Biopython code that builds the backbone (N, CA, C, O; Angstrom):
import numpy as np
from Bio.PDB.StructureBuilder import StructureBuilder

atoms = [
    (1, "VAL", "N", (-17.330, -3.575, 8.296)),
    (1, "VAL", "CA", (-16.841, -2.223, 8.082)),
    (1, "VAL", "C", (-15.713, -2.325, 7.001)),
    (1, "VAL", "O", (-14.885, -3.234, 7.063)),
    (2, "LYS", "N", (-15.687, -1.389, 6.017)),
    (2, "LYS", "CA", (-14.746, -1.347, 4.900)),
    (2, "LYS", "C", (-13.859, -0.156, 4.987)),
    (2, "LYS", "O", (-14.277, 0.900, 5.462)),
    (3, "LEU", "N", (-12.692, -0.291, 4.559)),
    (3, "LEU", "CA", (-11.736, 0.847, 4.438)),
    (3, "LEU", "C", (-11.446, 0.840, 2.888)),
    (3, "LEU", "O", (-10.994, -0.156, 2.324)),
    (4, "LEU", "N", (-11.729, 1.983, 2.260)),
    (4, "LEU", "CA", (-11.374, 2.167, 0.843)),
    (4, "LEU", "C", (-10.123, 2.980, 0.853)),
    (4, "LEU", "O", (-10.036, 4.018, 1.509)),
    (5, "LEU", "N", (-9.106, 2.478, 0.083)),
    (5, "LEU", "CA", (-7.835, 3.261, -0.045)),
    (5, "LEU", "C", (-7.627, 3.494, -1.548)),
    (5, "LEU", "O", (-7.442, 2.564, -2.333)),
    (6, "PHE", "N", (-7.666, 4.799, -1.908)),
    (6, "PHE", "CA", (-7.409, 5.238, -3.302)),
    (6, "PHE", "C", (-5.934, 5.573, -3.394)),
    (6, "PHE", "O", (-5.462, 6.401, -2.616)),
    (7, "THR", "N", (-5.201, 4.991, -4.279)),
    (7, "THR", "CA", (-3.753, 5.194, -4.365)),
    (7, "THR", "C", (-3.218, 5.014, -5.787)),
    (7, "THR", "O", (-3.772, 4.302, -6.625)),
    (8, "ASP", "N", (-2.141, 5.687, -5.984)),
    (8, "ASP", "CA", (-1.361, 5.472, -7.258)),
    (8, "ASP", "C", (-0.267, 4.429, -6.964)),
    (8, "ASP", "O", (0.471, 4.038, -7.868)),
    (9, "GLY", "N", (-0.164, 3.997, -5.758)),
    (9, "GLY", "CA", (0.806, 2.980, -5.344)),
    (9, "GLY", "C", (2.157, 3.499, -5.071)),
    (9, "GLY", "O", (3.054, 2.705, -4.790)),
    (10, "HIS", "N", (2.389, 4.841, -5.133)),
    (10, "HIS", "CA", (3.692, 5.349, -4.968)),
    (10, "HIS", "C", (3.967, 5.880, -3.482)),
    (10, "HIS", "O", (4.145, 7.066, -3.208)),
    (11, "ALA", "N", (3.975, 4.882, -2.615)),
    (11, "ALA", "CA", (4.366, 5.192, -1.205)),
    (11, "ALA", "C", (5.734, 5.574, -1.183)),
    (11, "ALA", "O", (6.554, 4.748, -1.585)),
    (12, "ASN", "N", (6.155, 6.779, -0.747)),
    (12, "ASN", "CA", (7.560, 7.230, -0.790)),
    (12, "ASN", "C", (8.070, 7.700, 0.521)),
    (12, "ASN", "O", (9.265, 7.967, 0.640)),
    (13, "ILE", "N", (7.248, 7.817, 1.507)),
    (13, "ILE", "CA", (7.706, 8.360, 2.771)),
    (13, "ILE", "C", (7.346, 7.399, 3.850)),
    (13, "ILE", "O", (6.160, 7.092, 3.966)),
    (14, "ALA", "N", (8.241, 6.884, 4.658)),
    (14, "ALA", "CA", (7.985, 5.944, 5.698)),
    (14, "ALA", "C", (7.442, 6.677, 6.919)),
    (14, "ALA", "O", (7.640, 7.880, 7.088)),
    (15, "LEU", "N", (6.720, 5.880, 7.804)),
    (15, "LEU", "CA", (6.307, 6.576, 9.060)),
    (15, "LEU", "C", (7.416, 6.792, 10.077)),
    (15, "LEU", "O", (7.338, 7.647, 10.959)),
    (16, "GLN", "N", (8.455, 5.973, 9.911)),
    (16, "GLN", "CA", (9.572, 6.100, 10.832)),
    (16, "GLN", "C", (10.225, 7.488, 10.703)),
    (16, "GLN", "O", (10.279, 8.045, 9.606)),
    (17, "THR", "N", (10.702, 8.026, 11.779)),
    (17, "THR", "CA", (11.303, 9.304, 11.773)),
    (17, "THR", "C", (12.583, 9.378, 11.149)),
    (17, "THR", "O", (12.903, 10.414, 10.566)),
    (18, "ARG", "N", (13.427, 8.301, 11.208)),
    (18, "ARG", "CA", (14.681, 8.183, 10.512)),
    (18, "ARG", "C", (14.549, 7.976, 9.030)),
    (18, "ARG", "O", (14.249, 6.845, 8.650)),
    (19, "GLN", "N", (14.730, 8.897, 8.178)),
    (19, "GLN", "CA", (14.543, 8.666, 6.799)),
    (19, "GLN", "C", (15.917, 8.389, 6.121)),
    (19, "GLN", "O", (16.887, 9.133, 6.265)),
    (20, "SER", "N", (15.917, 7.300, 5.401)),
    (20, "SER", "CA", (17.147, 6.993, 4.685)),
    (20, "SER", "C", (17.139, 7.681, 3.286)),
    (20, "SER", "O", (16.086, 7.843, 2.671)),
    (21, "THR", "N", (18.257, 8.050, 2.842)),
    (21, "THR", "CA", (18.285, 8.589, 1.406)),
    (21, "THR", "C", (18.484, 7.442, 0.397)),
    (21, "THR", "O", (18.449, 7.662, -0.814)),
    (22, "ASP", "N", (18.683, 6.274, 0.886)),
    (22, "ASP", "CA", (18.766, 5.159, -0.045)),
    (22, "ASP", "C", (17.359, 4.634, -0.329)),
    (22, "ASP", "O", (16.645, 4.215, 0.582)),
    (23, "ARG", "N", (16.953, 4.664, -1.672)),
    (23, "ARG", "CA", (15.640, 4.328, -2.100)),
    (23, "ARG", "C", (15.256, 2.931, -1.726)),
    (23, "ARG", "O", (14.141, 2.705, -1.256)),
    (24, "GLU", "N", (16.162, 1.961, -1.922)),
    (24, "GLU", "CA", (15.833, 0.582, -1.681)),
    (24, "GLU", "C", (15.576, 0.356, -0.199)),
    (24, "GLU", "O", (14.642, -0.361, 0.159)),
    (25, "ILE", "N", (16.411, 0.973, 0.698)),
    (25, "ILE", "CA", (16.090, 0.815, 2.106)),
    (25, "ILE", "C", (14.739, 1.418, 2.464)),
    (25, "ILE", "O", (13.962, 0.833, 3.218)),
    (26, "ARG", "N", (14.466, 2.636, 1.894)),
    (26, "ARG", "CA", (13.229, 3.325, 2.160)),
    (26, "ARG", "C", (12.020, 2.387, 1.689)),
    (26, "ARG", "O", (11.030, 2.272, 2.412)),
    (27, "GLU", "N", (12.107, 1.791, 0.596)),
    (27, "GLU", "CA", (11.069, 0.943, 0.110)),
    (27, "GLU", "C", (10.895, -0.337, 1.006)),
    (27, "GLU", "O", (9.790, -0.851, 1.180)),
    (28, "GLN", "N", (12.000, -0.795, 1.537)),
    (28, "GLN", "CA", (11.858, -1.910, 2.409)),
    (28, "GLN", "C", (11.203, -1.593, 3.737)),
    (28, "GLN", "O", (10.450, -2.391, 4.295)),
    (29, "VAL", "N", (11.518, -0.392, 4.229)),
    (29, "VAL", "CA", (10.835, 0.124, 5.413)),
    (29, "VAL", "C", (9.342, 0.340, 5.263)),
    (29, "VAL", "O", (8.548, 0.045, 6.157)),
    (30, "ILE", "N", (8.993, 0.864, 4.108)),
    (30, "ILE", "CA", (7.606, 1.112, 3.790)),
    (30, "ILE", "C", (6.870, -0.164, 3.697)),
    (30, "ILE", "O", (5.770, -0.288, 4.234)),
    (31, "ALA", "N", (7.456, -1.154, 3.011)),
    (31, "ALA", "CA", (6.852, -2.451, 2.840)),
    (31, "ALA", "C", (6.610, -3.144, 4.214)),
    (31, "ALA", "O", (5.603, -3.830, 4.395)),
    (32, "GLY", "N", (7.480, -2.968, 5.106)),
    (32, "GLY", "CA", (7.370, -3.531, 6.417)),
    (32, "GLY", "C", (6.262, -2.908, 7.171)),
    (32, "GLY", "O", (5.502, -3.572, 7.876)),
    (33, "GLU", "N", (6.170, -1.544, 7.008)),
    (33, "GLU", "CA", (5.091, -0.820, 7.642)),
    (33, "GLU", "C", (3.698, -1.266, 7.149)),
    (33, "GLU", "O", (2.772, -1.476, 7.932)),
    (34, "LEU", "N", (3.594, -1.401, 5.787)),
    (34, "LEU", "CA", (2.367, -1.832, 5.164)),
    (34, "LEU", "C", (1.991, -3.231, 5.634)),
    (34, "LEU", "O", (0.816, -3.490, 5.893)),
    (35, "CYS", "N", (2.925, -4.111, 5.748)),
    (35, "CYS", "CA", (2.617, -5.504, 6.251)),
    (35, "CYS", "C", (2.071, -5.438, 7.704)),
    (35, "CYS", "O", (1.105, -6.103, 8.077)),
    (36, "HIS", "N", (2.765, -4.587, 8.489)),
    (36, "HIS", "CA", (2.266, -4.497, 9.874)),
    (36, "HIS", "C", (0.845, -3.861, 9.948)),
    (36, "HIS", "O", (0.000, -4.275, 10.741)),
    (37, "LEU", "N", (0.637, -2.880, 9.123)),
    (37, "LEU", "CA", (-0.755, -2.296, 9.064)),
    (37, "LEU", "C", (-1.759, -3.263, 8.556)),
    (37, "LEU", "O", (-2.880, -3.293, 9.064)),
    (38, "GLY", "N", (-1.420, -4.076, 7.561)),
    (38, "GLY", "CA", (-2.305, -5.076, 7.037)),
    (38, "GLY", "C", (-2.704, -6.052, 8.169)),
    (38, "GLY", "O", (-3.878, -6.394, 8.315)),
    (39, "GLU", "N", (-1.758, -6.471, 8.928)),
    (39, "GLU", "CA", (-2.009, -7.447, 9.994)),
    (39, "GLU", "C", (-2.948, -6.757, 11.043)),
    (39, "GLU", "O", (-3.864, -7.437, 11.506)),
    (40, "GLU", "N", (-2.795, -5.483, 11.445)),
    (40, "GLU", "CA", (-3.629, -4.782, 12.337)),
    (40, "GLU", "C", (-5.056, -4.667, 11.763)),
    (40, "GLU", "O", (-6.014, -4.952, 12.481)),
    (41, "LEU", "N", (-5.224, -4.259, 10.495)),
    (41, "LEU", "CA", (-6.457, -4.170, 9.958)),
    (41, "LEU", "C", (-7.221, -5.467, 9.901)),
    (41, "LEU", "O", (-8.438, -5.480, 10.080)),
    (42, "GLU", "N", (-6.509, -6.582, 9.647)),
    (42, "GLU", "CA", (-7.050, -7.898, 9.552)),
    (42, "GLU", "C", (-7.583, -8.251, 10.948)),
    (42, "GLU", "O", (-8.712, -8.723, 11.085)),
    (43, "ARG", "N", (-6.755, -8.017, 11.987)),
    (43, "ARG", "CA", (-7.134, -8.259, 13.402)),
    (43, "ARG", "C", (-8.335, -7.547, 13.767)),
    (43, "ARG", "O", (-9.137, -8.066, 14.543)),
    (44, "SER", "N", (-8.536, -6.350, 13.250)),
    (44, "SER", "CA", (-9.647, -5.494, 13.572)),
    (44, "SER", "C", (-10.903, -5.836, 12.785)),
    (44, "SER", "O", (-11.931, -5.167, 12.889)),
    (45, "ASN", "N", (-10.783, -6.925, 11.975)),
    (45, "ASN", "CA", (-11.975, -7.353, 11.140)),
    (45, "ASN", "C", (-12.406, -6.187, 10.198)),
    (45, "ASN", "O", (-13.596, -5.983, 9.958)),
    (46, "LEU", "N", (-11.438, -5.455, 9.690)),
    (46, "LEU", "CA", (-11.710, -4.331, 8.810)),
    (46, "LEU", "C", (-11.399, -4.864, 7.416)),
    (46, "LEU", "O", (-10.270, -5.289, 7.168)),
    (47, "ARG", "N", (-12.378, -4.855, 6.487)),
    (47, "ARG", "CA", (-12.123, -5.328, 5.142)),
    (47, "ARG", "C", (-11.540, -4.086, 4.325)),
    (47, "ARG", "O", (-12.178, -3.042, 4.192)),
    (48, "THR", "N", (-10.370, -4.279, 3.832)),
    (48, "THR", "CA", (-9.631, -3.234, 3.165)),
    (48, "THR", "C", (-9.665, -3.460, 1.578)),
    (48, "THR", "O", (-9.386, -4.552, 1.082)),
    (49, "ILE", "N", (-10.005, -2.412, 0.875)),
    (49, "ILE", "CA", (-10.068, -2.437, -0.531)),
    (49, "ILE", "C", (-9.167, -1.377, -1.122)),
    (49, "ILE", "O", (-9.387, -0.192, -0.875)),
    (50, "VAL", "N", (-8.176, -1.749, -1.878)),
    (50, "VAL", "CA", (-7.252, -0.748, -2.521)),
    (50, "VAL", "C", (-7.723, -0.493, -3.922)),
    (50, "VAL", "O", (-7.843, -1.425, -4.718)),
    (51, "ILE", "N", (-7.977, 0.678, -4.221)),
    (51, "ILE", "CA", (-8.492, 1.097, -5.547)),
    (51, "ILE", "C", (-7.351, 1.921, -6.313)),
    (51, "ILE", "O", (-6.947, 2.990, -5.854)),
    (52, "GLU", "N", (-6.891, 1.422, -7.404)),
    (52, "GLU", "CA", (-5.838, 2.080, -8.082)),
    (52, "GLU", "C", (-6.376, 3.287, -8.808)),
    (52, "GLU", "O", (-7.408, 3.211, -9.475)),
    (53, "THR", "N", (-5.690, 4.388, -8.683)),
    (53, "THR", "CA", (-6.121, 5.616, -9.426)),
    (53, "THR", "C", (-5.326, 5.864, -10.713)),
    (53, "THR", "O", (-5.669, 6.777, -11.465)),
    (54, "GLN", "N", (-4.297, 5.098, -10.985)),
    (54, "GLN", "CA", (-3.552, 5.315, -12.225)),
    (54, "GLN", "C", (-4.160, 4.640, -13.371)),
    (54, "GLN", "O", (-4.777, 3.590, -13.190)),
    (55, "ASN", "N", (-4.035, 5.164, -14.555)),
    (55, "ASN", "CA", (-4.507, 4.555, -15.775)),
    (55, "ASN", "C", (-3.825, 3.206, -15.911)),
    (55, "ASN", "O", (-2.637, 3.062, -15.622)),
    (56, "ARG", "N", (-4.562, 2.257, -16.338)),
    (56, "ARG", "CA", (-3.995, 0.884, -16.583)),
    (56, "ARG", "C", (-2.779, 0.816, -17.405)),
    (56, "ARG", "O", (-1.921, -0.048, -17.228)),
    (57, "PHE", "N", (-2.704, 1.794, -18.367)),
    (57, "PHE", "CA", (-1.586, 1.742, -19.345)),
    (57, "PHE", "C", (-0.289, 2.372, -18.775)),
    (57, "PHE", "O", (0.809, 2.102, -19.261)),
    (58, "THR", "N", (-0.446, 3.193, -17.761)),
    (58, "THR", "CA", (0.724, 3.793, -17.116)),
    (58, "THR", "C", (1.045, 3.261, -15.732)),
    (58, "THR", "O", (1.990, 3.728, -15.095)),
    (59, "SER", "N", (0.230, 2.233, -15.226)),
    (59, "SER", "CA", (0.494, 1.614, -13.999)),
    (59, "SER", "C", (1.735, 0.875, -13.947)),
    (59, "SER", "O", (2.067, 0.182, -14.908)),
    (60, "ASP", "N", (2.447, 0.961, -12.914)),
    (60, "ASP", "CA", (3.644, 0.154, -12.709)),
    (60, "ASP", "C", (3.461, -0.989, -11.792)),
    (60, "ASP", "O", (4.413, -1.707, -11.488)),
    (61, "GLY", "N", (2.131, -1.201, -11.290)),
    (61, "GLY", "CA", (1.849, -2.302, -10.399)),
    (61, "GLY", "C", (2.022, -1.932, -8.915)),
    (61, "GLY", "O", (1.900, -2.798, -8.050)),
    (62, "GLY", "N", (2.313, -0.614, -8.605)),
    (62, "GLY", "CA", (2.524, -0.286, -7.263)),
    (62, "GLY", "C", (1.268, -0.422, -6.343)),
    (62, "GLY", "O", (1.340, -0.829, -5.183)),
    (63, "SER", "N", (0.157, -0.062, -6.939)),
    (63, "SER", "CA", (-1.056, -0.206, -6.139)),
    (63, "SER", "C", (-1.412, -1.648, -5.792)),
    (63, "SER", "O", (-1.904, -1.954, -4.706)),
    (64, "GLN", "N", (-1.144, -2.514, -6.757)),
    (64, "GLN", "CA", (-1.471, -3.956, -6.541)),
    (64, "GLN", "C", (-0.568, -4.474, -5.459)),
    (64, "GLN", "O", (-0.992, -5.256, -4.608)),
    (65, "ARG", "N", (0.727, -4.028, -5.482)),
    (65, "ARG", "CA", (1.730, -4.378, -4.438)),
    (65, "ARG", "C", (1.251, -3.891, -3.077)),
    (65, "ARG", "O", (1.335, -4.633, -2.099)),
    (66, "VAL", "N", (0.755, -2.671, -2.991)),
    (66, "VAL", "CA", (0.283, -2.121, -1.720)),
    (66, "VAL", "C", (-0.917, -3.042, -1.256)),
    (66, "VAL", "O", (-0.964, -3.377, -0.073)),
    (67, "ALA", "N", (-1.844, -3.442, -2.106)),
    (67, "ALA", "CA", (-2.919, -4.323, -1.758)),
    (67, "ALA", "C", (-2.405, -5.629, -1.272)),
    (67, "ALA", "O", (-2.936, -6.133, -0.282)),
    (68, "GLU", "N", (-1.428, -6.219, -1.872)),
    (68, "GLU", "CA", (-0.830, -7.505, -1.445)),
    (68, "GLU", "C", (-0.240, -7.356, -0.029)),
    (68, "GLU", "O", (-0.441, -8.222, 0.823)),
    (69, "LEU", "N", (0.472, -6.276, 0.209)),
    (69, "LEU", "CA", (1.091, -6.094, 1.473)),
    (69, "LEU", "C", (0.143, -5.858, 2.640)),
    (69, "LEU", "O", (0.396, -6.233, 3.785)),
    (70, "LEU", "N", (-1.006, -5.189, 2.267)),
    (70, "LEU", "CA", (-2.034, -4.932, 3.216)),
    (70, "LEU", "C", (-3.014, -6.098, 3.340)),
    (70, "LEU", "O", (-3.916, -6.062, 4.176)),
    (71, "ARG", "N", (-2.843, -7.117, 2.524)),
    (71, "ARG", "CA", (-3.783, -8.239, 2.548)),
    (71, "ARG", "C", (-5.193, -7.774, 2.194)),
    (71, "ARG", "O", (-6.175, -8.186, 2.812)),
    (72, "ALA", "N", (-5.274, -6.866, 1.136)),
    (72, "ALA", "CA", (-6.466, -6.254, 0.815)),
    (72, "ALA", "C", (-6.919, -6.725, -0.600)),
    (72, "ALA", "O", (-6.152, -7.282, -1.386)),
    (73, "GLU", "N", (-8.229, -6.453, -0.860)),
    (73, "GLU", "CA", (-8.752, -6.654, -2.173)),
    (73, "GLU", "C", (-8.203, -5.511, -3.089)),
    (73, "GLU", "O", (-8.001, -4.389, -2.624)),
    (74, "PHE", "N", (-7.967, -5.813, -4.391)),
    (74, "PHE", "CA", (-7.487, -4.866, -5.284)),
    (74, "PHE", "C", (-8.477, -4.647, -6.419)),
    (74, "PHE", "O", (-9.003, -5.592, -7.008)),
    (75, "ILE", "N", (-8.718, -3.356, -6.711)),
    (75, "ILE", "CA", (-9.609, -2.934, -7.741)),
    (75, "ILE", "C", (-8.897, -1.995, -8.648)),
    (75, "ILE", "O", (-8.332, -1.007, -8.180)),
    (76, "ARG", "N", (-8.895, -2.262, -9.966)),
    (76, "ARG", "CA", (-8.387, -1.283, -10.873)),
    (76, "ARG", "C", (-9.454, -0.450, -11.392)),
    (76, "ARG", "O", (-10.391, -0.950, -12.013)),
    (77, "ALA", "N", (-9.356, 0.861, -11.157)),
    (77, "ALA", "CA", (-10.458, 1.809, -11.442)),
    (77, "ALA", "C", (-10.526, 2.337, -12.864)),
    (77, "ALA", "O", (-11.436, 3.101, -13.184)),
    (78, "GLY", "N", (-9.604, 1.960, -13.720)),
    (78, "GLY", "CA", (-9.639, 2.611, -15.018)),
    (78, "GLY", "C", (-9.632, 1.544, -16.231)),
    (78, "GLY", "O", (-9.658, 1.935, -17.398)),
]
sb = StructureBuilder()
sb.init_structure("model")
sb.init_model(0)
sb.init_chain("A")
sb.init_seg("    ")
for serial, (resi, resn, name, xyz) in enumerate(atoms, 1):
    if name == "N":
        sb.init_residue(resn, " ", resi, " ")
    sb.init_atom(name, np.array(xyz, "f"), 0.0, 1.0, " ", f" {name:<3s}", serial, name[0])
structure = sb.get_structure()
């Protein structure tokens, strides 16, 4: 079974209900949530593929970072 995730890599809202206004803290929380999700997907034997939706010339690497945190395959779509 495969999960395809199309993203620009700009995760900006954490699942936790307490939202910090500090961007760095928010990014750390999101990274932790993605790591946890990646572990659960791996345990479920679900192959995850992250597909970047941003143009390669404007990409800031966010989608690739999401793929790394999720332990997923990364594909650049453009």
